[in-house]
N, C-alpha and C positions, 0 to 999 in steps of 0.2 A: 504494500500500500504506500503510495506516495503521500508525503506530509500535506500537500495541497488538497488531496482528496478528503483529509480529515479536518484540517484547520481552515476556517473561512472567517476572516475578521468581521464580515458583515453579519454573521450569525453568532458571534461569540458573546457570551455573557461576561461582563467586566465589572469592576467596582463602581462604574458609572451607571450600571443598569438599575433602574428603579423598579421595574415590574415586567413580567412576561405574561401578557394577558390573552386569554382565549376569546376569540370572536368567531361567530358563525357567519360564514360567507353567504352569498346569494343562493348558492346551490345546496346549502345546508352543511357544507364542509367546514370543519373547524380549522382556523389558521391562527397565527399568533401576531399580536402587535407588541413589539418590544419598545418599551419606554426607556430612553436614556436621558441623562441630565440635559443634553443639548439636542437630542434628535428623537424621532420615532420612525420605525420602519416595520413592514409586514414581512412575515416569513410563512411560507406555505407548509408548515408542520405544526402539530399540536404543541402547546407549551411544555408539557412534560418530556417530550422528545428533545426539545431544545435544552432543557435543564439536564437531561441525561447526557447529552453531547458535551455540555459544559463540565459536568462532573468527570467525564472521560478525559477531557483535555487536561484536567488536574490530577489524573491518575486513579480514578475510581469509576463509579457508575452511580446512577440514582439509587439503585438497590443497595449498593455498598454504603452509600451515605446514609440511607434510611436504617440499615442494619447498625451502623455506628451510632446513630442517634438512640436507637433502642438500647444498645449496650451501655451508653453513657447515662441516660436518664429515664429509660423505661418507656418512652413514648413509642407506641406501635401504630397508631392510626393518624393520618394527616401529619406525619412527622416533619418537623422543620429540618433543614439540612444546612451543612456548610459546604458550599461548592469549593471554597478555598479559605480556610480560617486565617491564613497569614495576611490576606488582603481584606478581611472583614466581610466576606461574601456569604452572608447567612440569609436564606430564603425560606418562606413558609408557603405551603399550598392552601388555596382557599376551599378546596374540597378534596376528595380522594384523588390522588394523582392518576389513578386508572380511569377517572372520568375525563372525557375529552374536553369538558368545559372548565377544567381545573386551571386556575391562574396561579402564578407564583409572584410573591411580593418580597422585595429586598427590605429586610428588617431595619437596617441602619439609615435608610432614606426617609422613613416615616416621620412626619412632623405632627400630624393630627388625624384623628379618626372620629367620624360622627355618623349617626344614624341618618340615612337618606330617606328610607321608608321602613316598614316593618321587616322587609326581606332584602333590602339593599343597604350598602354601607359606602360612605365616601371616605377615601383616603387622600389626604393632602400631603404631598412630599415636601421636603425641605426647600426645594427650588421653586415651589409654588404650583407645580403641576398637580392635577387632580384626576382621580378616576372613581367611577362608581362600580362597586363589585356586586355581583349576584350572590351575596352571602350576608347573613344577619350580623348585626353589630356585635352581639354576644360571641358569635363564632369567630369573627375577626379578632376581637379583643383577646379571646382565649388563645388564638394562634400567636398573637404578639407576645403574650406572657410566656407561653411554652417556648417560643424561640428565644426569649430573653434568658430563661432558665437554662436551656441547652447551651446557649452561647457562653453564659457564665461558667458552667461546668467544664465545657471544652477548653475555654481560655485558661481556666485554672490548671487543667491537666498540662496544657502546653507550657504555661509559665513554670509549673513545678519541674518539668523535665529540663528546662533551661537553667535552673538554679545549679550552682556548683555543688557537687556532692562531696561530703567528707566521709572517710572510712573510719569506723570506730577504732580507737587505739592510735590514730595518727594525729600529728599536730600540724596546724597550718602555720606558715611563717608569716611574720608581720614586718 
């Protein structure tokens, strides 16, 4: 496989990605609108496929990231994931990722969340962009809190591994 077949900067999820949103096209086919800080573009693949591609770019897969979330904090359904923890890329799904209508939201870009209707929620991002999700306010807030908990636990694990280790019975020089 050539690297160009796998990597396409047009379709890459980056730290500037705000959301990967499912939209149903005119023929009923689900495609993705990728919201970036400075741009928006459409991809003719479902959002979870794009997220899986991004996970693979960083050495795992969507399933692998979901398994990691389960092992770290016990979340098994609608699990938030870290596409790349070193760049702060934590995303959560709005519904089951097996559902074609599942959108993915970047946790670190959220400024404010409000109830739009009983079954829809508005997310305002730090740069002022807004989206309306087909998910209840309670469900979105629960996903935000679960992502924050997962992020905290994973960041602590990484930080713990980066601390210098001392072996019992040895002295450190000053």
